[in-house]
C-alpha positions, 0 to 999 in steps of 0.5 A: 358025318354020321349020325353018331358022330353028329350026336357026339358033336352036339352033345360036346357042344352043349357040354361046352356052353352048359359049363359057360353058361354056368360061369355067367350065371355064377359071375351074375350071382357074385356081382348082385346081377342075379339076386335072391328070389330072381327067376331063371326061365331057361327060354329068356336066359338062353335068348339072353346068353345066346345059346339053346335051352338045353345047356342053360337047364344043365347050368341051372342043374349045376346050380341047383346041386352047388344049392344056389338055385330052388325049385318053386312050385308054380313058379319055377328055379330061382336063386335061393333066398338065405333067412336070417339064421341061416345067414347067422350059421353061415358066418359062425362056420366061416368063422370057426374055418378062417379062423382055423386056417389063419391058426395053421397059417402061422405055423406053416406059410412059407416067407414067400408066402407072407411076403405074398400077404404083405404085397397084397395088404399094400395093394388093399391100402392103395385100393381103397376107392376102388371097390371092384379092385378091392373086392378081388384083392380080398378074395386073393388075401383070403385065399393065399392065407388058406393056402398057406394053411396047408390043409386040404380038407380045410380048403374043400370046406371053405370052397363050400361055404364060399359057394353059399355066401355067393347068395349075398352078392358083393363084398362087405367091402362094398362098405367105405368104414368097413374096408377101412376096418379090415384093411387095419384086421388084416395088417394085424393079422398080418403082424400075427403071422409074422411073429408065428403067434398062432392063438393071436392069429386064429382071434384076429381071423375071428375077429375080423369075420365077426366084423363082416357078420355085422355088416351082413346082418345090417344089409340083410335088414336093410334088404329085407325091410326095402322089401316090405316097403315095396 
């Protein structure tokens, strides 16, 4: 094998491993295994993931481009911390975007999409004690609703917002009271969608996201109080 061919092979391997490392780190941020303020050290991550430092470096750069990682002087790369105003700003935007998605979906959702949303809602009702499944079903519900809105620009805006929201860790569905409330809100939303009532659908979704916002702010206060006590 020539030197050029070897170089191309090694580069392709590093790119593939870098993408895999990126996805694995994203998953750890999703689950809360990596939390705001946690350091990302190339040598430690390379050892833990079983790869060289080059793909790890590329994964960290990709996370930095997503706004999930920051470089702190004398500390290095770490998972970004959101402050109180940023959490509020994120949920304010989520309220606007997902409220709009619900309004549009009430007009454009097909019968097949409405049936799928009904099925997801039934599955969520049956999974109230299974946090991991409930989390996945909730994401599927919101994603299906967004697809039904038929607006690519709206989808792109929500996707960008979701990346930053990952920093907050696992879904508010981990709160059993909130999970039950969310189920009732989903069912009210579905009733509005079936009636093709765009204004009601938007209002219900705004209430739904605002309720999640309140839980997030409570979690944020609790986490920061705990940090101060430690």
